[in-house]
Structures are given as C-alpha cells and as structure tokens.
N, C-alpha and C positions, 0 to 999 in steps of 0.2 A: 504494500500500500504506500500511500504518500508519506507516512511516518518514516518508513525505511529510507526513502529517498531524502527526506529532510535530515535524518540522522547521518546519512552518508555525506551530505553537503556540509553539515555542521562539522563533522570529523575532518573533511577536506580543508575547510577554512581554518579550523583550529590548528591543523598541521602547518598550513601556510603561515599562520600567525606565529607559531613557534619557530618556523624557519625564516622569519622576518621578511616575508613576501608582502608587497603592497596589496595584492589582491586578497591575501589572507586577512590583513588588517581591515580592509573595506568590507569583506564578507562577514567577519566576526562582529564588527560594529553594526552591520545591517541586521544580523541575527539578534543581537542584544536589543536593538530598537524595536524590531518587529515582534520579538518575544514579549517585551514590556507592553507594547500596544495591544497584542493579542489578549493579554490578561484583562485589559480594560474592556475589550470586545466581549469577553466571556460574561462580564457583568450584564450586558444587554441581553445576551442569550438566556441567562438564568432568569432574569426578570420577565422576559417574553414567555418563557416556559411556564412560569408560575401564573402569569396573566392568562395564558391559554387554559391551564388547568382550572383557573378561577371561573372561566366562562363555560365550562362543561355543565351539563344538566346536573342538578343536585337532588339527592334523595331528601325527603322531608325530615328524616332523622339524622342528617349528616352535619348538624351544627358543630358538634365537637370536632369532627374531622376538618371542617372549614377553619376552625380556630387553630388546630394543630398545623394545618397547611400555611396559615398566615404567619404563625410563629416560625415555621421552617423557612418560609420565604425571607423573613427579616434576618434570621440567623445566616442563611446562605448568602444573602446580599452583603451582610456585614463582613463575613469571612472572605468573600470574594473581593470586596473593596480593600480590606486589610492586606490581603495577599498581593493584589495588584499594586498597591502603593509601596509595599515593602520590596517587591521584586523590581518595580519601576525605579525606586531609589537606588537599589543595588546595581541595576544595569546602568543607570545614569552615572553612578560613581565610577564604574569600570570604564565606560565610554570616556568620561572626563579624564581619567588616568591615561587612556590610550591616545587621547588628543594632545597631551602635554608635549611641548616641543622636543624634549630629549628622547621621548618614546617614539615620536614620529620620525625623528632623525634616524633611528635604527631601521626604519623601513625605506630609507632613501629620500625622505622629504626634508629639504633644508629650509630653515626659516630665512626669509629674505630680510636683509637689513633695510632699515627705514631711513 
C-alpha cells in the first residue's frame, strides 16, 4: 500500500540527510512539515466522523449512548489537538535546527555575505 511507499521514501530521504545530500535535507524537511500538517488534518476527520455518527437515526432509549459519544468526541478532539500541537512543535524545532546556517552549510549551501 501507500504506507510502504511512504516509509521507503522517508528511509531514502533520511539516508540522504545522513549523507549530507541537499535532496535528503529538502525531502526530510518536507516530511516533517507534511507530517505536522497531517496531524492537524486528522482533527477535521475525527470531528467529521463524530458529526456523521451524530446524524445517524437514534433509538428512543439511546440517550446514555449519545452522552457517552459526546464525551468520547470531546476526549478524542482534545487528545488529537494535544498530539498535533506537540508533534507540530517538535517538527518545527527540528526544521529550525536544520535551517541554521552551519547545518545548511554541511549540505553545500553557503550563506551569502551582505
């Protein structure tokens, strides 16, 4: 499936990063940014799923189930937000470190004098 292809691509760019290849740097940074963005996208998917469940026909005696689902929705969204923010912050820190001039110089990028 696509997960295998993505893992192979991540492995390839990671090896390129370790070998100080510019394409490895760019690919690794792209994976970090897209990975962080995907975590925020999952929040919308979780919310949409619970909204869809909420619109299903309800049995007359399902009030307790509806309350449990509402609590589960709040918990799921809170955990998804916490995870997305934490991973986003970690990825941002790694990207920031990779963009520092002395690190970029290792990949052949030279800072131009002003």
